[in-house]
N, CA, C and O atoms as CSV, one atom per row, in Angstrom:
chain,resi,resn,atom,element,x,y,z
A,1,MET,N,N,101.836,34.496,184.181
A,1,MET,CA,C,101.618,34.846,183.364
A,1,MET,C,C,102.687,35.182,182.446
A,1,MET,O,O,103.626,35.885,182.820
A,2,THR,N,N,102.620,34.812,181.495
A,2,THR,CA,C,103.483,36.239,180.632
A,2,THR,C,C,103.583,36.760,180.037
A,2,THR,O,O,102.822,36.833,179.072
A,3,ASN,N,N,105.001,37.765,180.288
A,3,ASN,CA,C,104.152,38.844,179.376
A,3,ASN,C,C,104.754,38.984,177.724
A,3,ASN,O,O,105.963,38.753,177.708
A,4,CYS,N,N,104.206,39.296,176.393
A,4,CYS,CA,C,104.761,39.258,175.061
A,4,CYS,C,C,104.928,40.146,174.434
A,4,CYS,O,O,103.911,40.733,174.066
A,5,SER,N,N,105.830,40.514,174.142
A,5,SER,CA,C,105.675,42.496,173.108
A,5,SER,C,C,105.971,41.810,171.703
A,5,SER,O,O,106.574,40.755,171.508
A,6,VAL,N,N,105.500,42.518,170.940
A,6,VAL,CA,C,105.763,41.824,168.959
A,6,VAL,C,C,105.345,43.246,168.865
A,6,VAL,O,O,104.523,43.750,169.632
A,7,SER,N,N,106.080,44.021,167.670
A,7,SER,CA,C,106.084,44.707,166.943
A,7,SER,C,C,104.972,44.424,165.571
A,7,SER,O,O,104.619,43.413,164.965
A,8,VAL,N,N,104.722,45.581,165.485
A,8,VAL,CA,C,103.632,45.611,163.863
A,8,VAL,C,C,104.361,44.883,162.505
A,8,VAL,O,O,104.037,43.848,161.923
A,9,ARG,N,N,105.018,45.444,162.345
A,9,ARG,CA,C,106.650,45.237,160.844
A,9,ARG,C,C,106.089,43.087,161.628
A,9,ARG,O,O,105.083,42.381,161.554
A,10,MET,N,N,107.362,42.964,162.200
A,10,MET,CA,C,106.708,41.492,162.781
A,10,MET,C,C,105.685,40.898,162.723
A,10,MET,O,O,105.809,40.015,161.874
A,11,LEU,N,N,104.031,40.884,163.477
A,11,LEU,CA,C,102.955,40.225,163.488
A,11,LEU,C,C,102.950,40.592,161.922
A,11,LEU,O,O,101.719,40.596,161.954
A,12,VAL,N,N,103.120,40.782,161.102
A,12,VAL,CA,C,102.682,41.031,159.537
A,12,VAL,C,C,103.179,40.305,158.975
A,12,VAL,O,O,102.550,39.504,158.283
A,13,GLU,N,N,104.659,40.305,159.067
A,13,GLU,CA,C,105.863,39.535,157.954
A,13,GLU,C,C,105.049,37.588,158.589
A,13,GLU,O,O,104.388,36.791,157.923
A,14,PHE,N,N,105.391,37.520,159.658
A,14,PHE,CA,C,104.997,36.521,160.410
A,14,PHE,C,C,103.384,35.667,159.930
A,14,PHE,O,O,102.920,34.531,159.830
A,15,SER,N,N,103.032,36.956,159.762
A,15,SER,CA,C,101.354,36.641,159.347
A,15,SER,C,C,101.212,36.099,157.912
A,15,SER,O,O,100.671,35.032,157.621
A,16,ILE,N,N,101.894,37.168,156.864
A,16,ILE,CA,C,101.432,37.324,155.453
A,16,ILE,C,C,102.504,36.325,154.726
A,16,ILE,O,O,102.167,35.604,153.788
A,17,HIS,N,N,103.845,36.358,155.262
A,17,HIS,CA,C,105.253,35.417,154.613
A,17,HIS,C,C,105.739,36.132,153.785
A,17,HIS,O,O,106.537,35.505,153.088
A,18,GLY,N,N,105.627,37.344,153.470
A,18,GLY,CA,C,106.254,37.728,152.214
A,18,GLY,C,C,106.642,39.148,152.101
A,18,GLY,O,O,107.086,39.706,153.104
A,19,GLY,N,N,106.475,40.059,150.536
A,19,GLY,CA,C,107.050,41.060,150.767
A,19,GLY,C,C,108.069,41.630,151.040
A,19,GLY,O,O,108.804,40.671,151.275
A,20,ASP,N,N,108.947,42.930,151.253
A,20,ASP,CA,C,110.419,43.045,151.496
A,20,ASP,C,C,109.651,44.023,152.698
A,20,ASP,O,O,109.673,45.192,152.313
A,21,ILE,N,N,109.060,43.897,153.880
A,21,ILE,CA,C,108.331,44.423,155.191
A,21,ILE,C,C,110.043,44.599,155.388
A,21,ILE,O,O,110.731,45.580,155.107
A,22,LEU,N,N,110.376,43.554,155.853
A,22,LEU,CA,C,111.905,43.479,156.996
A,22,LEU,C,C,112.594,44.051,156.135
A,22,LEU,O,O,112.570,43.889,154.915
A,23,PRO,N,N,113.584,45.126,157.107
A,23,PRO,CA,C,114.715,45.552,156.655
A,23,PRO,C,C,115.341,44.466,155.670
A,23,PRO,O,O,114.874,43.328,155.714
A,24,GLY,N,N,116.627,44.831,154.568
A,24,GLY,CA,C,117.317,43.874,154.002
A,24,GLY,C,C,117.786,44.611,153.366
A,24,GLY,O,O,117.686,45.832,153.484
A,25,GLY,N,N,118.824,43.593,151.991
A,25,GLY,CA,C,119.353,44.071,151.000
A,25,GLY,C,C,120.226,45.384,151.396
A,25,GLY,O,O,120.028,45.568,152.597
A,26,SER,N,N,120.884,46.119,151.016
A,26,SER,CA,C,122.363,46.529,151.358
A,26,SER,C,C,122.092,47.871,152.087
A,26,SER,O,O,121.030,48.380,152.446
A,27,ILE,N,N,122.983,48.161,152.163
A,27,ILE,CA,C,123.504,49.489,152.742
A,27,ILE,C,C,122.959,50.680,151.867
A,27,ILE,O,O,122.029,51.213,152.473
A,28,LYS,N,N,123.105,51.032,151.162
A,28,LYS,CA,C,122.405,51.891,150.163
A,28,LYS,C,C,120.885,51.785,150.030
A,28,LYS,O,O,120.353,52.886,149.885
A,29,ASP,N,N,120.268,51.012,150.040
A,29,ASP,CA,C,119.292,50.198,149.954
A,29,ASP,C,C,118.281,50.788,151.392
A,29,ASP,O,O,117.269,51.486,151.468
A,30,MET,N,N,119.375,49.927,152.653
A,30,MET,CA,C,118.054,51.271,153.741
A,30,MET,C,C,118.235,52.569,154.121
A,30,MET,O,O,117.501,53.269,154.819
A,31,GLN,N,N,119.874,52.979,153.300
A,31,GLN,CA,C,120.164,55.135,153.185
A,31,GLN,C,C,119.117,55.201,152.844
A,31,GLN,O,O,118.270,55.736,153.561
A,32,ASP,N,N,118.753,54.573,151.382
A,32,ASP,CA,C,117.808,55.264,149.971
A,32,ASP,C,C,116.610,55.416,151.339
A,32,ASP,O,O,116.200,56.493,151.773
A,33,GLY,N,N,116.138,53.805,151.932
A,33,GLY,CA,C,114.713,53.784,151.905
A,33,GLY,C,C,114.815,55.173,153.654
A,33,GLY,O,O,113.718,55.413,154.161
A,34,MET,N,N,115.456,55.529,153.989
A,34,MET,CA,C,115.229,56.984,155.527
A,34,MET,C,C,115.550,57.536,154.098
A,34,MET,O,O,114.496,57.669,153.475
A,35,LEU,N,N,116.365,57.808,153.555
A,35,LEU,CA,C,116.144,59.159,152.798
A,35,LEU,C,C,115.281,59.742,152.435
A,35,LEU,O,O,115.117,60.944,152.644
A,36,GLY,N,N,114.015,58.492,151.366
A,36,GLY,CA,C,112.601,58.901,151.125
A,36,GLY,C,C,111.788,59.073,152.314
A,36,GLY,O,O,110.890,59.914,152.283
A,37,HIS,N,N,112.015,58.300,153.482
A,37,HIS,CA,C,111.197,58.379,154.276
A,37,HIS,C,C,110.870,60.145,155.172
A,37,HIS,O,O,109.729,60.577,155.337
A,38,LYS,N,N,111.746,60.663,155.484
A,38,LYS,CA,C,112.991,62.082,155.768
A,38,LYS,C,C,111.941,62.334,154.656
A,38,LYS,O,O,110.747,62.269,154.949
A,39,ALA,N,N,112.349,62.629,153.346
A,39,ALA,CA,C,111.751,63.631,152.395
A,39,ALA,C,C,110.517,64.068,152.210
A,39,ALA,O,O,110.090,65.196,151.966
A,40,ARG,N,N,109.695,62.474,152.433
A,40,ARG,CA,C,108.190,62.950,152.730
A,40,ARG,C,C,107.590,63.636,153.321
A,40,ARG,O,O,106.812,64.576,153.159
A,41,GLN,N,N,108.265,62.764,154.496
A,41,GLN,CA,C,107.820,63.077,155.854
A,41,GLN,C,C,107.613,65.148,155.031
A,41,GLN,O,O,106.704,65.839,154.572
A,42,LYS,N,N,108.624,65.239,155.219
A,42,LYS,CA,C,108.981,66.745,154.833
A,42,LYS,C,C,108.386,67.352,153.778
A,42,LYS,O,O,108.397,68.563,153.561
A,43,LEU,N,N,107.795,66.402,153.035
A,43,LEU,CA,C,106.980,67.515,151.525
A,43,LEU,C,C,105.405,67.377,152.400
A,43,LEU,O,O,104.458,68.032,151.963
A,44,LEU,N,N,105.226,66.536,153.577
A,44,LEU,CA,C,103.611,66.179,154.192
A,44,LEU,C,C,103.123,67.542,154.596
A,44,LEU,O,O,101.909,67.603,154.404
A,45,GLY,N,N,103.690,68.828,155.160
A,45,GLY,CA,C,103.439,69.955,155.868
A,45,GLY,C,C,102.726,70.065,156.391
A,45,GLY,O,O,102.374,68.928,156.706
A,46,ASP,N,N,101.807,71.081,157.022
A,46,ASP,CA,C,101.579,71.576,158.567
A,46,ASP,C,C,100.731,70.294,158.727
A,46,ASP,O,O,100.696,69.350,157.937
A,47,GLY,N,N,99.946,70.445,160.074
A,47,GLY,CA,C,99.632,69.783,160.617
A,47,GLY,C,C,99.833,68.071,160.507
A,47,GLY,O,O,98.955,67.308,160.909
A,48,TRP,N,N,100.945,67.657,159.984
A,48,TRP,CA,C,101.596,65.911,160.420
A,48,TRP,C,C,102.187,65.724,161.002
A,48,TRP,O,O,102.723,66.806,161.243
A,49,GLU,N,N,102.895,64.568,161.911
A,49,GLU,CA,C,103.258,64.412,162.588
A,49,GLU,C,C,103.943,63.255,162.081
A,49,GLU,O,O,103.317,62.797,161.126
A,50,SER,N,N,105.169,62.486,162.392
A,50,SER,CA,C,106.081,61.878,162.461
A,50,SER,C,C,106.452,60.624,163.262
A,50,SER,O,O,106.808,60.867,164.415
A,51,GLU,N,N,106.444,59.058,162.818
A,51,GLU,CA,C,106.806,58.353,163.553
A,51,GLU,C,C,106.238,58.293,164.869
A,51,GLU,O,O,106.650,58.005,165.993
A,52,VAL,N,N,105.302,58.610,164.424
A,52,VAL,CA,C,104.037,58.239,166.082
A,52,VAL,C,C,104.032,57.280,166.315
A,52,VAL,O,O,103.590,56.472,165.499
A,53,SER,N,N,104.541,56.849,167.603
A,53,SER,CA,C,104.319,55.351,168.866
A,53,SER,C,C,102.690,55.160,168.848
A,53,SER,O,O,101.740,55.903,169.096
A,54,LEU,N,N,102.870,53.503,168.342
A,54,LEU,CA,C,101.085,53.077,168.924
A,54,LEU,C,C,101.628,51.605,169.523
A,54,LEU,O,O,102.247,50.686,168.987
A,55,THR,N,N,101.053,51.828,171.037
A,55,THR,CA,C,100.699,50.032,171.834
A,55,THR,C,C,99.037,49.349,172.108
A,55,THR,O,O,98.459,49.781,173.105
A,56,LEU,N,N,98.580,48.709,171.573
A,56,LEU,CA,C,98.199,47.592,171.833
A,56,LEU,C,C,98.286,46.933,172.802
A,56,LEU,O,O,98.893,45.886,173.029
A,57,ASP,N,N,97.860,47.361,173.209
A,57,ASP,CA,C,97.457,45.586,175.002
A,57,ASP,C,C,96.124,44.975,174.164
A,57,ASP,O,O,95.179,45.515,173.590
A,58,LEU,N,N,96.498,43.687,174.370
A,58,LEU,CA,C,95.539,42.773,174.100
A,58,LEU,C,C,94.704,41.920,175.125
A,58,LEU,O,O,95.143,41.701,176.254
A,59,PRO,N,N,93.950,41.626,174.860
A,59,PRO,CA,C,93.387,40.480,177.077
A,59,PRO,C,C,94.108,39.098,177.290
A,59,PRO,O,O,94.694,38.132,176.802
A,60,GLU,N,N,93.863,39.420,177.835
A,60,GLU,CA,C,94.933,38.350,178.247
A,60,GLU,C,C,93.896,36.834,178.243
A,60,GLU,O,O,92.865,36.446,178.794
A,61,ALA,N,N,94.940,36.299,177.228
A,61,ALA,CA,C,94.992,34.763,176.244
A,61,ALA,C,C,95.499,33.610,176.619
A,61,ALA,O,O,96.524,33.423,175.963
A,62,ASP,N,N,95.222,32.425,177.610
A,62,ASP,CA,C,95.466,31.447,178.420
A,62,ASP,C,C,96.996,31.518,178.865
A,62,ASP,O,O,97.858,30.688,178.578
A,63,GLY,N,N,97.106,32.294,179.372
A,63,GLY,CA,C,98.428,32.844,180.488
A,63,GLY,C,C,99.567,33.532,179.934
A,63,GLY,O,O,100.750,33.604,180.269
A,64,ILE,N,N,98.689,34.157,178.723
A,64,ILE,CA,C,99.951,35.523,177.661
A,64,ILE,C,C,99.364,36.553,178.353
A,64,ILE,O,O,98.370,36.544,179.078
A,65,ALA,N,N,99.740,37.004,178.194
A,65,ALA,CA,C,99.794,39.242,178.020
A,65,ALA,C,C,100.243,39.580,176.768
A,65,ALA,O,O,101.438,39.301,176.670
A,66,LEU,N,N,99.725,40.131,175.632
A,66,LEU,CA,C,100.112,40.620,173.822
A,66,LEU,C,C,99.846,41.654,174.235
A,66,LEU,O,O,98.730,42.009,174.615
A,67,ARG,N,N,101.347,42.619,174.215
A,67,ARG,CA,C,101.615,43.736,173.745
A,67,ARG,C,C,101.727,44.032,172.396
A,67,ARG,O,O,102.396,43.098,171.954
A,68,VAL,N,N,101.386,45.008,171.207
A,68,VAL,CA,C,101.322,44.810,169.883
A,68,VAL,C,C,101.900,46.701,169.753
A,68,VAL,O,O,101.216,47.723,169.688
A,69,LEU,N,N,103.335,46.518,169.756
A,69,LEU,CA,C,103.821,48.168,169.126
A,69,LEU,C,C,104.210,48.365,167.863
A,69,LEU,O,O,104.538,47.511,167.040
A,70,GLY,N,N,104.156,49.623,167.734
A,70,GLY,CA,C,104.452,50.194,166.159
A,70,GLY,C,C,104.396,51.137,166.291
A,70,GLY,O,O,103.803,51.791,167.149
A,71,ARG,N,N,105.301,51.565,165.064
A,71,ARG,CA,C,105.099,53.478,164.326
A,71,ARG,C,C,105.048,53.581,162.984
A,71,ARG,O,O,105.602,53.276,161.928
A,72,MET,N,N,103.637,54.454,163.762
A,72,MET,CA,C,103.068,54.868,162.014
A,72,MET,C,C,104.250,55.829,161.275
A,72,MET,O,O,105.323,56.292,161.662
A,73,ASP,N,N,103.697,55.870,160.353
A,73,ASP,CA,C,105.330,56.871,159.587
A,73,ASP,C,C,104.943,58.620,159.671
A,73,ASP,O,O,105.521,59.585,160.170
A,74,ALA,N,N,103.553,58.423,158.842
A,74,ALA,CA,C,103.360,60.022,159.195
A,74,ALA,C,C,101.632,59.863,159.838
A,74,ALA,O,O,101.224,58.720,160.046
A,75,PHE,N,N,101.012,60.664,160.024
A,75,PHE,CA,C,100.158,60.517,160.733
A,75,PHE,C,C,99.188,62.192,161.012
A,75,PHE,O,O,99.563,62.890,161.954
A,76,HIS,N,N,97.886,62.730,160.051
A,76,HIS,CA,C,97.433,63.304,160.486
A,76,HIS,C,C,95.976,63.318,161.154
A,76,HIS,O,O,95.062,62.629,160.700
A,77,ASP,N,N,95.859,63.995,162.053
A,77,ASP,CA,C,94.605,63.963,162.729
A,77,ASP,C,C,93.584,65.361,162.987
A,77,ASP,O,O,93.627,66.544,163.325
A,78,GLY,N,N,92.961,64.634,162.700
A,78,GLY,CA,C,91.214,65.095,162.057
A,78,GLY,C,C,90.134,64.973,162.080
A,78,GLY,O,O,89.879,64.101,162.911
A,79,GLU,N,N,89.093,65.421,161.549
A,79,GLU,CA,C,87.642,64.775,161.066
A,79,GLU,C,C,88.010,63.439,160.746
A,79,GLU,O,O,86.831,63.747,160.918
A,80,LEU,N,N,88.260,62.658,160.556
A,80,LEU,CA,C,89.023,61.576,159.533
A,80,LEU,C,C,90.436,61.601,159.987
A,80,LEU,O,O,91.066,62.415,159.312
A,81,PRO,N,N,90.908,61.219,160.566
A,81,PRO,CA,C,92.855,60.666,160.748
A,81,PRO,C,C,93.315,59.532,159.712
A,81,PRO,O,O,93.119,58.337,159.493
A,82,VAL,N,N,94.036,60.605,159.209
A,82,VAL,CA,C,94.890,59.558,158.235
A,82,VAL,C,C,96.012,59.042,158.744
A,82,VAL,O,O,96.311,59.283,159.914
A,83,ILE,N,N,96.601,58.453,158.144
A,83,ILE,CA,C,97.800,56.807,158.962
A,83,ILE,C,C,98.670,57.205,157.157
A,83,ILE,O,O,98.128,56.922,156.088
A,84,GLU,N,N,99.750,57.736,157.258
A,84,GLU,CA,C,100.296,57.108,156.092
A,84,GLU,C,C,101.830,56.256,156.284
A,84,GLU,O,O,102.840,56.530,156.932
A,85,GLU,N,N,101.483,55.160,155.436
A,85,GLU,CA,C,102.419,54.264,155.637
A,85,GLU,C,C,103.544,54.564,154.424
A,85,GLU,O,O,103.128,54.231,153.315
A,86,ILE,N,N,104.849,55.115,154.442
A,86,ILE,CA,C,105.658,55.448,153.133
A,86,ILE,C,C,106.640,54.436,153.130
A,86,ILE,O,O,107.459,54.235,154.027
A,87,LYS,N,N,106.505,53.747,151.973
A,87,LYS,CA,C,107.720,52.993,150.822
A,87,LYS,C,C,108.260,53.431,150.056
A,87,LYS,O,O,107.708,53.636,148.975
A,88,VAL,N,N,109.205,53.675,150.210
A,88,VAL,CA,C,110.087,53.860,149.015
A,88,VAL,C,C,110.599,52.741,148.147
A,88,VAL,O,O,111.185,51.693,148.417
A,89,LYS,N,N,110.075,53.452,146.684
A,89,LYS,CA,C,109.652,52.425,145.442
A,89,LYS,C,C,111.391,52.262,144.603
A,89,LYS,O,O,111.816,53.385,144.874
A,90,LYS,N,N,112.296,51.721,143.981
A,90,LYS,CA,C,112.458,52.663,142.838
A,90,LYS,C,C,112.894,51.511,141.728
A,90,LYS,O,O,112.742,50.290,141.751
A,91,GLY,N,N,113.163,51.902,141.292
A,91,GLY,CA,C,113.194,50.896,139.618
A,91,GLY,C,C,111.763,51.795,138.771
A,91,GLY,O,O,110.990,52.626,139.248
A,92,ARG,N,N,111.823,51.332,137.651
A,92,ARG,CA,C,111.216,51.364,136.769
A,92,ARG,C,C,109.651,50.153,137.079
A,92,ARG,O,O,109.697,49.063,137.650
A,93,GLY,N,N,108.240,50.930,136.397
A,93,GLY,CA,C,108.110,49.125,136.339
A,93,GLY,C,C,105.851,49.815,136.990
A,93,GLY,O,O,105.829,50.873,137.619
A,94,GLU,N,N,104.587,49.190,136.756
A,94,GLU,CA,C,103.878,49.603,137.396
A,94,GLU,C,C,104.204,49.329,139.566
A,94,GLU,O,O,104.727,48.393,140.171
A,95,ILE,N,N,103.847,50.088,139.854
A,95,ILE,CA,C,103.755,49.326,141.016
A,95,ILE,C,C,102.269,48.967,141.382
A,95,ILE,O,O,101.419,49.410,140.610
A,96,THR,N,N,101.810,48.164,142.543
A,96,THR,CA,C,100.655,47.709,142.777
A,96,THR,C,C,100.999,47.805,144.396
A,96,THR,O,O,102.057,48.125,144.936
A,97,LEU,N,N,99.698,47.403,144.993
A,97,LEU,CA,C,99.708,47.439,146.843
A,97,LEU,C,C,100.655,46.001,147.157
A,97,LEU,O,O,100.551,45.194,146.233
A,98,ASP,N,N,101.247,45.700,147.903
A,98,ASP,CA,C,102.425,45.188,148.569
A,98,ASP,C,C,100.655,44.936,149.817
A,98,ASP,O,O,99.988,45.827,150.343
A,99,PRO,N,N,100.453,43.441,149.879
A,99,PRO,CA,C,99.427,43.152,150.682
A,99,PRO,C,C,100.110,43.098,152.264
A,99,PRO,O,O,99.476,43.460,153.255
A,100,ALA,N,N,101.657,42.530,152.316
A,100,ALA,CA,C,102.046,43.347,153.315
A,100,ALA,C,C,101.523,44.570,153.955
A,100,ALA,O,O,100.735,44.743,154.885
A,101,HIS,N,N,102.074,45.232,153.321
A,101,HIS,CA,C,102.509,46.985,153.687
A,101,HIS,C,C,101.015,47.012,153.730
A,101,HIS,O,O,100.613,46.968,154.893
A,102,ARG,N,N,100.139,47.066,152.909
A,102,ARG,CA,C,98.150,47.603,153.339
A,102,ARG,C,C,98.797,46.510,155.010
A,102,ARG,O,O,99.926,46.798,155.408
A,103,ALA,N,N,98.446,46.008,155.358
A,103,ALA,CA,C,98.159,44.855,156.522
A,103,ALA,C,C,99.067,45.939,157.634
A,103,ALA,O,O,98.734,46.042,158.814
A,104,GLN,N,N,100.148,46.640,157.087
A,104,GLN,CA,C,100.892,46.483,158.572
A,104,GLN,C,C,100.064,48.271,158.219
A,104,GLN,O,O,100.168,48.955,159.237
A,105,ALA,N,N,99.319,49.059,157.027
A,105,ALA,CA,C,98.668,50.543,157.846
A,105,ALA,C,C,97.445,49.662,158.330
A,105,ALA,O,O,96.893,50.287,159.235
A,106,VAL,N,N,96.734,48.342,158.067
A,106,VAL,CA,C,95.406,48.946,158.771
A,106,VAL,C,C,95.698,48.288,160.715
A,106,VAL,O,O,95.150,48.408,161.810
A,107,CYS,N,N,96.925,47.588,160.096
A,107,CYS,CA,C,97.371,47.142,161.883
A,107,CYS,C,C,96.923,48.527,162.618
A,107,CYS,O,O,96.070,48.843,163.447
A,108,TYR,N,N,98.113,49.296,161.758
A,108,TYR,CA,C,98.415,51.242,162.877
A,108,TYR,C,C,96.495,51.216,163.188
A,108,TYR,O,O,95.942,51.147,164.286
A,109,GLY,N,N,95.931,51.286,162.004
A,109,GLY,CA,C,94.803,52.044,161.824
A,109,GLY,C,C,93.929,51.334,162.734
A,109,GLY,O,O,92.792,51.746,162.499
A,110,HIS,N,N,93.905,50.599,163.521
A,110,HIS,CA,C,93.252,50.017,164.894
A,110,HIS,C,C,93.356,49.765,165.842
A,110,HIS,O,O,92.606,49.489,166.778
A,111,MET,N,N,94.865,49.880,165.593
A,111,MET,CA,C,95.469,50.567,166.742
A,111,MET,C,C,94.963,52.019,167.230
A,111,MET,O,O,94.146,52.079,168.148
A,112,LEU,N,N,95.266,52.746,166.847
A,112,LEU,CA,C,95.258,54.167,166.312
A,112,LEU,C,C,93.360,54.045,167.513
A,112,LEU,O,O,93.125,54.154,168.716
A,113,CYS,N,N,92.485,53.776,166.261
A,113,CYS,CA,C,91.033,53.553,166.778
A,113,CYS,C,C,90.935,53.112,167.922
A,113,CYS,O,O,90.056,53.621,168.618
A,114,THR,N,N,91.742,52.082,168.487
A,114,THR,CA,C,91.457,51.660,169.701
A,114,THR,C,C,91.560,51.978,170.951
A,114,THR,O,O,91.090,51.825,172.078
A,115,GLN,N,N,92.642,52.659,170.095
A,115,GLN,CA,C,93.603,53.854,171.536
A,115,GLN,C,C,93.065,55.210,171.790
A,115,GLN,O,O,93.230,55.824,172.844
A,116,GLU,N,N,92.392,55.654,170.725
A,116,GLU,CA,C,92.233,57.202,171.171
A,116,GLU,C,C,90.151,57.313,171.032
A,116,GLU,O,O,89.364,58.256,171.104
A,117,HIS,N,N,89.988,55.821,170.813
A,117,HIS,CA,C,88.741,56.032,170.802
A,117,HIS,C,C,87.394,56.000,169.710
A,117,HIS,O,O,86.176,55.871,169.829
A,118,ILE,N,N,88.121,56.147,168.864
A,118,ILE,CA,C,88.146,56.762,166.948
A,118,ILE,C,C,87.257,56.044,166.040
A,118,ILE,O,O,87.774,55.374,165.147
A,119,PRO,N,N,85.682,56.109,166.178
A,119,PRO,CA,C,85.717,54.965,164.765
A,119,PRO,C,C,85.736,54.652,163.422
A,119,PRO,O,O,85.029,53.862,162.796
A,120,GLN,N,N,87.107,55.753,162.865
A,120,GLN,CA,C,86.872,55.885,162.317
A,120,GLN,C,C,88.420,56.251,161.313
A,120,GLN,O,O,88.692,57.445,161.180
A,121,VAL,N,N,89.380,55.184,160.642
A,121,VAL,CA,C,90.299,56.099,160.007
A,121,VAL,C,C,90.890,56.445,158.210
A,121,VAL,O,O,92.016,56.343,158.697
A,122,MET,N,N,90.963,56.526,157.793
A,122,MET,CA,C,91.928,56.990,155.983
A,122,MET,C,C,93.278,55.838,156.554
A,122,MET,O,O,93.737,56.304,157.596
A,123,ILE,N,N,93.775,54.925,156.281
A,123,ILE,CA,C,94.775,54.712,156.065
A,123,ILE,C,C,94.843,54.904,154.548
A,123,ILE,O,O,93.968,54.633,153.725
A,124,ARG,N,N,96.852,55.767,154.209
A,124,ARG,CA,C,96.817,55.131,152.923
A,124,ARG,C,C,99.008,54.427,152.702
A,124,ARG,O,O,100.128,54.129,153.119
A,125,ILE,N,N,98.419,54.541,152.114
A,125,ILE,CA,C,100.379,53.296,151.661
A,125,ILE,C,C,101.029,54.608,150.012
A,125,ILE,O,O,100.960,54.598,148.783
A,126,ALA,N,N,101.403,55.209,150.739
A,126,ALA,CA,C,102.549,55.933,149.630
A,126,ALA,C,C,104.368,55.334,149.665
A,126,ALA,O,O,105.314,55.247,150.448
A,127,TYR,N,N,103.850,54.912,147.637
A,127,TYR,CA,C,104.953,54.527,147.468
A,127,TYR,C,C,105.634,55.744,147.026
A,127,TYR,O,O,104.979,56.486,146.295
A,128,VAL,N,N,106.920,56.115,147.357
A,128,VAL,CA,C,107.712,56.996,146.919
A,128,VAL,C,C,109.038,57.074,146.084
A,128,VAL,O,O,109.815,56.125,145.981
A,129,SER,N,N,109.213,58.267,145.512
A,129,SER,CA,C,110.947,57.986,145.002
A,129,SER,C,C,112.354,58.022,146.158
A,129,SER,O,O,111.963,57.466,147.184
A,130,VAL,N,N,113.229,58.296,146.254
A,130,VAL,CA,C,114.399,58.716,147.160
A,130,VAL,C,C,113.877,59.628,147.804
A,130,VAL,O,O,113.505,59.530,148.973
A,131,ALA,N,N,113.732,61.399,146.546
A,131,ALA,CA,C,113.004,61.811,146.622
A,131,ALA,C,C,111.934,62.519,147.969
A,131,ALA,O,O,112.103,63.473,148.728
A,132,GLY,N,N,110.929,61.627,147.815
A,132,GLY,CA,C,109.977,61.843,147.874
A,132,GLY,C,C,108.436,62.388,147.957
A,132,GLY,O,O,107.435,62.556,148.654
A,133,THR,N,N,109.011,62.519,146.778
A,133,THR,CA,C,107.571,61.919,145.229
A,133,THR,C,C,107.090,61.038,145.649
A,133,THR,O,O,107.570,60.093,146.275
A,134,ILE,N,N,105.881,61.306,145.283
A,134,ILE,CA,C,104.440,60.049,145.364
A,134,ILE,C,C,104.204,59.229,144.394
A,134,ILE,O,O,103.176,59.532,143.788
A,135,LEU,N,N,104.947,57.950,143.843
A,135,LEU,CA,C,104.481,57.273,142.805
A,135,LEU,C,C,103.757,56.440,142.799
A,135,LEU,O,O,103.880,55.698,141.825
A,136,GLU,N,N,102.799,56.127,143.660
A,136,GLU,CA,C,101.901,55.315,143.913
A,136,GLU,C,C,101.154,55.617,145.209
A,136,GLU,O,O,101.741,55.853,146.265
A,137,LEU,N,N,99.469,55.592,145.036
A,137,LEU,CA,C,99.071,56.050,146.432
A,137,LEU,C,C,97.796,55.161,146.373
A,137,LEU,O,O,96.944,55.275,145.491
A,138,PHE,N,N,97.745,54.304,147.349
A,138,PHE,CA,C,96.462,54.063,147.710
A,138,PHE,C,C,95.858,53.883,149.274
A,138,PHE,O,O,96.396,53.349,150.245
A,139,GLU,N,N,94.487,54.553,149.151
A,139,GLU,CA,C,94.109,55.102,150.229
A,139,GLU,C,C,92.558,53.716,150.439
A,139,GLU,O,O,92.198,52.791,149.711
A,140,GLU,N,N,92.084,54.200,151.672
A,140,GLU,CA,C,90.811,53.583,152.322
A,140,GLU,C,C,90.933,53.904,153.075
A,140,GLU,O,O,92.002,54.107,153.652
A,141,ILE,N,N,89.135,54.239,153.660
A,141,ILE,CA,C,88.301,54.303,154.682
A,141,ILE,C,C,88.299,53.608,155.649
A,141,ILE,O,O,87.629,52.711,155.138
A,142,LEU,N,N,88.557,53.119,157.013
A,142,LEU,CA,C,88.787,51.740,157.115
A,142,LEU,C,C,88.086,52.211,158.415
A,142,LEU,O,O,88.566,53.228,158.916
A,143,SER,N,N,86.706,51.465,159.237
A,143,SER,CA,C,85.717,51.617,160.264
A,143,SER,C,C,86.758,51.545,161.381
A,143,SER,O,O,87.504,52.518,161.281
A,144,ALA,N,N,86.949,51.088,161.976
A,144,ALA,CA,C,87.683,50.722,164.033
A,144,ALA,C,C,87.064,49.482,163.921
A,144,ALA,O,O,87.107,48.684,164.857
């Protein structure tokens, strides 16, 4: 049997073929992204966890065992657990939901529901400034 692992980011990028889900751009863009993530995570407040790891082992098929690995930007446990995927947006103009960003959050939602045996989860894709303030927020409740 062959054991393989893939990150959620790589899986989504391979599946959707677009968007800016993978790191790229300048060092300044990457630094701004890190600053925006950290600022947003601080603003979330009590009850929120940051950088929560998830693992999903898929059933073996054709001699291949696949493990999917990911890390939620922000997570709040509760009656309806919430996963927040944070994306830093610079510049002006209308913000629309990038399908790759949604797919990444959906993967985390499925992984969490499977791992914790919960029936549903809310996913949020938060487009934020470098200071962590929300520019646009997309929310969706999904079943496992």
